[in-house]
N, C-alpha and C positions, 0 to 999 in steps of 0.2 A: 400521682398514682403510685402506690406502693404495693408491696406484696409479691408473691411468687409469679404472678402473671406477667411481670416485667422481665423475667429471666427466661432465657432459652435453656431447655433441658433436652439432652439427647441421650438416648440409650445406646452407647457405643457398642456394647455387647450384642445388641439386637442388629445393629448395622453390620458389624463384623460377621455375625451369624448369617445374615442375609447374603453377604458376599460368598461365604463358604457354601451355603445351600445352593446358590445359583451355579457355583462351580461344579457342585455335585450333579446338578441337572444337566449341565453341559457334558459331563463325563458319561452320564446315562445315555444321552443322545448319541455320543460317539460309540458306545458299546452296542448299539442296535445294528444288527447285520442287515445287509441288503436283502430285500425280498424278491428282487427281480429274478425271474426264471426259477426260483426255488420251488414253486408249486406247479410248474407247467404240467407235469404228468397227472397231478391230482385233479386239475380242472377238466382234463380230457378234451373238452371242446376248445378248438383253437381260438375262436373269437373271445371266449370267456378268459382264457389264459392271457391273450393280448391285452384285454381291458385291465386285468389285474396288474400286468407288467407296466402299463401306462400309469396306473395308480401308484405302484411301487416307485417308479421313477419320479413322479411328482412329489411323493412323500419324501424321498431322499433329498430333492432340491429344497423343499420346505424345511426339512429337518436341518440341513446344512445352514440355511439362512437363520433359523431359530438358534442354532448353536452359536453363531456369530453374535447375535443380539443378546443372548443370555450371557455370553462371555463378557461383552461390553458392560452390561449391567453389573456383573460380579466385580469387575475391575473398578467401576465407579464406586460401588458400595465399600470395597476395601480401601480405596484411596480416600474416600470421605471419612471413614472411621479414623484412619491414620492422621489426616489433616486436622480433624476435630481434636484428637488426642494431643497432637503437637501444639495446637493453639491453647488448649487447656493448660499444658505444662508451661508454655511461655507466659501465660497470664499469671499462673501461680508464682513463677519466678519473679515477675514484675511486682506482684503484690508483696512478696517477701522482701524484695529489694527496696520497695517504698517504705516498708516497716523498719528495715535495718539496712541502710546503704552499705555497711561494711561486709555484708554477706553476699552481695551481688558478684556473680562470676564474671 
């Protein structure tokens, strides 16, 4: 079996970009202010304000959990891009060394 289907191809720029994009999403979540008690007067009715504050508290907890998960994915993507790049450089050096043993570092 020959041909390109036997080769693994990775788009390192896309992987790096994904890591950066996920870091941007985490920063966006961090920049969201707390909604708790911000609109108490606007709701007027105490029960409605309390329900909104419950929602805001739950959203903050969910947002904090999402920030952690997104950050983990961002770090994995960045580490993967670096690892693939390092492997690619090592393979290139090995190939160069096999072609001309005097040039091996």
